[in-house]
N, C-alpha and C positions, 0 to 999 in steps of 0.2 A: 377926626370926623365924628367919632364914636365918644370922646371927650365932650365935643359941641352937642351933640345929643343929649348926653346925661345932663349937661348944664341946663339946658333948653327945659328937659323935663321937668328937673327941679324948680324952675324959675315958673313954669306952669302951675305946679301942684300947688305954692305959694299963692298963687293968684285966687286959687278955689278956696282958701281958708276965710273964715269969717271973723272967728275968736280962736287965734293960733293956740292960746294958753291953755284954753279949755279942749281942744282938738274939734273945733266946729268948724264945718264948711259952710260955704255959701248957700248948698243945697238945704242945710238945716234951717237956715233962715228964712228962706222961702217956704218951708213946709211948716214952719211954725207960724206963718202967717195965713195959713189956711184953716178955717173953720173945721173941727172935728176931724183933722187929720192925725194919725198916729205918730205917737214919739217914737224915733229912731234908739237903740241901745246908745248911740254915742252922744244924744242930747239927753238922755236920762243920766248918763255918766258925768257929763256936763253938770247937771242941777246936783248931783251928789256932791262933787267937788266943791261947788259953793255952799252947801250945807255944811258939809265938813269944815269949811273955812270959817264961816258964819257963827256955827255950835260947837260946843262941846258934847260930841256925841259919838258912841261907838259903833262899829258897823261900816256902812256904807261900802259894801264889794261892787265890783262891777256889775252892771245889771243882770247880763247873762250867765252870772256867775251858779253853778248847778248847786241845788240845795246841800248836797253833801259836802260841798268845799266850804260852805258858810260856816265862820266860828262863831260859838255862842257869845254873848255879852253879858256882862254881869252889872252893866249901869244904863242910865236912858240911851237909846238907841232909836235910829229910823233907819230904814233901809228900801230902797226901791228894787221890785223883782220883773223879771219875766215870766210870765205865764204862757209857757210854749206852746201848750195846750190849746189854749183861747187865742193866742197871738196879740198880745198887749201886756200891760204894765200893772203892777199894784204896788202899793204900799204898807210895810208892817211897821209898827213902832212898839217898841220895848219900854212900858213903863210901869209902876208901881208892880212890879212882880208879874206882869203879864204882857201878853203879846195881843195887840190889834192889828187887824187887816182893814187896808182901807181900798174897796174896789171903784173903780170908776164906770164900770160896766152893771147894770142890772143881773147878774148870771151869778149861779153858784160859783164857790173855788172850785176849780178843776182837780180832780183827784190825786194829780201828782203833785199837787201842793200839800195837801194834807199829809 
């Protein structure tokens, strides 16, 4: 009985997958279709996986990686970060010896980021 329940559970989990190789679920697909909905860390991580496959860049740690654990880069890099204080994501880009931040919200960067 336990074995049967386990196999049913695994089958159910598989049916909720949208793009398995990126770890995306059907819920992510539905969320992306809603205007102005936030991106989950799972969607952000999937986007970074695709960026890393397409471009030669450094960085691209998992979105919720704390600043203290992000490794410095020496070449062109892009990274999507989670700003916990403001509960949204932003992007940093390292090029030409400087870091540029791209924020989707018209707010200041929270102090935890600086």
